[in-house]
N, C-alpha and C positions, 0 to 999 in steps of 0.2 A: 400227614404223618403225626402220630402222637409222640410228643417229646418224652423221653425217659430220663431217669436221674443221670444216666451216663452222658447223653448228649447235652443235657442242661449244664453239666460240668464243663464240657467242651465249649459250649457257647459262652459260658462265664469266663473261661480262660481266654478266648479270643477277645472278649470285651476288655478284660484287664490289659491285654497286650495292645489293643487299639488305644486305650486310655493312656498308655505310656508314650503315645505319639508315633507309633509305627504305621507306615503306609501298608497297603495290601501286599505289595511285593516284599517289603522288609519283614512283615509278619510271616509270610510264607518262608522266606529265607531263614528266619530265626527259628522256625519249627522244623526246618529241613524238609519242607514239602512244597507243593505247588499252590498257586493262587486258587486253582480249581478245588483243591482239597480244603482250603480255608473257606471257600464259598459253601462247600458241602457241610462243613462244621457249623457255619453260621446259620444255614437253613435247616439244620437238624437232620440232614440226610446221612451224615456220618455218625454212627452211634457211639463210638469209643475213640479215645485218643490212645496212641501207643505210648508206652513208657518212655521211649526215646523222645517223643514230642514233649511230654511233660517235663523231662529233664532239661531239654533245650529251653523251654519256656521259663522254667525256674531260673536257669542260668541268666537268661535275658533280663528277668525281673529281679535279679540279685537275691534270690531266695533258695532255700533248700527244697527239694521236691516234696518232702513231707509237709513242710510249711505251706507250700502252694496248694497241695491237695486239701489240707485242712481249711484253707481259705475258700476253696471252691465248694465246700459242703453246704 
């Protein structure tokens, strides 16, 4: 599967969350999703993140959603 700009952002987001020390389940919990969805994001199978996931990730990383989006560019 070819990685698009959308799933590259999702992959970068997961990487940022992992670098913050979260385990797989903690990462899924912090995004309000399942470990299977996190795996799909990491493998590039999930093309986009929901706004809700982005907001939860930003909160976990102590950032505003707009800040986090800019960082993922």
